[in-house]
C-alpha positions, 0 to 999 in steps of 0.5 A: 153290367148294362142293367146296372148302368141303366139303373144308375142313369135312372137316378140322374138328370142333366143339370140344365134339365134340372134348371128348367124343372127348378123354375117349374117347381117354383112357379116361374113361368116366363123367360126371355132369351138371346141365344149363344154357344155358352147358354145353349144347353139352358135354352134347349132345356127350357124349350124343351120343357115347354114344348113337352110339358107345357108347364112353362110359357113359350120363351120369347127370343129377343133380338138384343140382350138389353131389350130382354133384360128390359122385358123381364123387368117389365113383365115382373112389374105388370104381373107380380111375377118373377121371370127369367132371362138367359143369355150367353157369355162375354158380350151377351152377358155384359149387354144385360147390365142396363136392364139389370140396373133398371130392376135394381134401382127400382127393386124389381126381382128378376132371375138372370142366367148367363152362360160362360166358358167351361171351368178349365178355360176360365182364368180364375185368379190368373193375372191374364185378361182372358183365357177362353173365347167370349170369357168375361167376369160377369159376376164382378161386373154385375155385383154393384147392380144385383142382390146376389151374383155367383158362378156355379163351378161345382154341379153339386152346388146348383140347387143351393145356388138356385135356391139362394138366388130366388130367395134373395131376389124376393126377400126384403127389398126385391132386386135382380140376381145372376147366376153364371153357368159354365158350359161344361157344368150345364151338361153334367149328370146329376142326382138331384137327391144328392144335392145340398139345399139352401137354408133360409136364414132366420131373421128377428124383425123389430116390432114397429108397434110403438112407432106406428102408434107415434105416427097415429098420435101425430096424424090425430094432432095434424090439421093438413096431413098429406100421404106420399105413395111410392114404388114400395107400396106397389111392390108390397102390393099395398094399393088396397091398404093405401086407399083404405087409409086415405078413405078412412081418414079422408086426407090427400094422396100425392105420388112419386113417379113409381107410385103413380099407379098406386092410387086412383087419379079420379078419386077426390083425394088424389093430388098429383105427382110431387117434385121437380117433374111433377105437378105444380098443385102437388108441390103447393099441397106439400107446402101447405101441409103440417105432416107428411106420411111418406111410405115406400119412397126413397124421397130422391132429390127429384122429389124433394127438389133443389131445397130439401130443407124446405121440404120438411120445413113447418111440418112433421115427417114420417118416412117408411121404407123397408130399406133403412139405408134409404131413411134420413138421407136426402131429408131428415124425418121426425120419425124413420120406420123400417117397415114393408109398406103393407105391414105399416099401412095395415097396422095404422089402419088398425090403430086409427080404427081402435080410437078416435080416427081423425077426418081431414075433409075440408083440407082434402077438398082444398088440396084437390082444388090446388091440384086441379087448379093448376092442370098440366094440360092447360085449356089454351093447348088445344086451341091451336090444331097443329102440331099436336101438343104433347099434353093434349095428346097424353090426356086424350090417350089416357081418356081412350084407355080401359080401366085395366090397360097398361101404359109403359113410359120411356124417358126424358120429355116423353116421359114427362108429358106422359106422367104429368098428364095421364089420368090413372084409373081403375086397375090401370098400370102406369110404369117406367124405369124410374130411377135408371131411366134409359133411353129406349126402354118402353119399346122392349119393355112392352114385350114383357107383359105382352108376352103373356097378355097376347089376347084380350085385355089388358092392352099394352101401350107404350109412349116413346120419343123418336130419339129413344125409339132407335136405341132398341128398334130391332124389337119391332122384329120380336113384336112382329115374330110373336104378333104382340098386340102392342100399341107404340105411339111415337111422341115425335118432336124431332129432337132430343127434347129434354137435352134441348130444354137443358141447353136452353137453360145452361148452354145458351140454346147450343143444341149440340148432338140434340137437333137436326144439323147438329148431330141428330137426325130422326129417320123415317120410323114409320117406313122402318115399322113397315120394313118390320111388316108392322101396321102404321098410323099417323096423327098430325093434328088435334082434329078428331084426335080421340077418334084417331087414337081410339082406332089405334088402340082398337086395331088387332095386332101391333101398331106404330103410330107417329104423333107429329108434335112439331119441333119443340115441345118444352115441359112444364117443371117446378123447381 
């Protein structure tokens, strides 16, 4: 009997151990976690696998579930690899939703595990509000923000659900997925050989050859064409093809916020960020263009601005997006193409090389002059020594960055300064949670890439406002605990500056809930950073600005640097 039992048990494995093995088998290296009773078996298996076999990176224990989901989001943006976030049930699961939304709206894949009460304790179809302690129907709550969510109620379904979730996270337009794992299911012994698998669906994709030929024909007939590069170019790993097309035709390239790092800013064809929160010169280029090739961009209302019809006035619009639902929404395109950005650009380049490739050198020179002639950082901004002008600071910070550094922006004024004034070059990355844009994103987001880039390059840098810093300030402990060499620059204007701008424009300057004395009081952030045992620095003037920034960037380990920008920092908008 004993030998028979031993033989039978040798075929089985604890389900949570199977999950960890699955992750390794599918090349998933990094996890972010926040502990809790309902997820304990999954965490134990992931940590054990890391310590025993070394084929998984050390899991990063964050101080808040929201921060972990933002770290996972940024890890994938920076590395191009999918990662995992695992949390407990109830409040642990609901705390994930803000970070999951960041990934969903910007098409960033991620695999989320939530613990759940044991299956017998789950309310199921009962009319009761709750049965098990910390029970919450996270599967239903998450559905609008994920590509797929499911609770695994039968152990024999674990392989199927894992394979399905991973496939859906990465196919087509990527996005996050969530699997809810009850406590009792995590502990079950299963035979991996008896698990059912997920069969990949077969999809026939419609050929875009005819549409590509049409786009090439229109391009040859154009006089002043312009490319708009969106986040889809980065997701499709098509930056190389984008640059090849721009060089082939010598035509200008404008960017969206999510596409800002897909084309080098020191290339003479780059003409800035379009839209109400972009660069004025870019919008002037757009107005003069007679053809726009928008690739991998949703063309949001902030990009097409307050009068969408003017966006396409007097020009042909070719709009390329992998999601058909994003085409012909804000603006009507002359040619809407459902395609992966890399596929489209590769085919268009091939067609143009075959016959009569057009060149737009004179137009490209003029477009670049429109951009450089309307700089975000104007010369007069640096004449006053203090307080620090945000545009002067971001330009100086950008100039001190190495060619493969990663800069993560937050939201509000701090984000606009960063994007309008930064000059991306080489292999640098500049990103944020563009569509959802929550306060407090960039500090925990920086933990994601820093988890794998602790030593050497690229360096991880984040800019964040004083108000946003407080939303995830607890992650200074995570940064300290793992000695993550993140350089945090607080763009400190002692207020919620973007809200003040709106209140000035629409509410007669009543700064309720946005300024000292009216509901917002900034703390001594450097004192807080020191309490977390993180070195600090302070920049109060333009004097030796480049050196001060360089000293922070070259300091070993994490640094929190407060940049005093005074009390009012209006941004330049082009509505």
